[in-house]
C-alpha positions, 0 to 999 in steps of 0.5 A: 464502508462496504464489504468490498472497500474493507477487503480492498483495505485488507488486501492492500495493506496486507500485500504492501506490508509483505512486499515491503518486509520482503524488499527490506530484507532483500535491500539489507543483504545488499547495504544498509541504505539498500534496506530503505532502497528495498522497502520502497521498491517493494511498496510500491510493487506491493500496492501494484500487486495489490491492485492486480489481486483486488481486481482479479478477485473482483474487489476492484472495477478495472475502471478504478484501477489507476486512481486505487494505486494512486491513492495507495502510492499517496498512502504509502508516502505518508506511511514511510515518511511516519515510519521513518520518523518513529523507528524507535519502536515497532508499533507506529511502522506497523500501523502506518501501513494501514494508510496504504489501504486507506489511500487505496480505498480513498482513490477508488471512491474518488473514481466513483464519485467522478463516474456519477 
């Protein structure tokens, strides 16, 4: 894994986790169901914001944006399913955010393979 892929992983995982947390806080202010809705909206916005930040920091090429975003979304869906099934403790939901960054890196690598 190159340094840029590691940075992409950290940026996407970190920003998506922060947006998920913020979205769930904001959603919980509305209702208990809003907590989950806010986390979902926060996750999608977080992945998009992380991809944008990665492009701005030149960690990611513009040509890889869509695939990286889709990979991050797939990772977010997997992370959400794992987190919802394991709400009895904080470790697994926190660790599952790594799947978001992993999905983004895999999306970037798929774009590179198609370009070659």
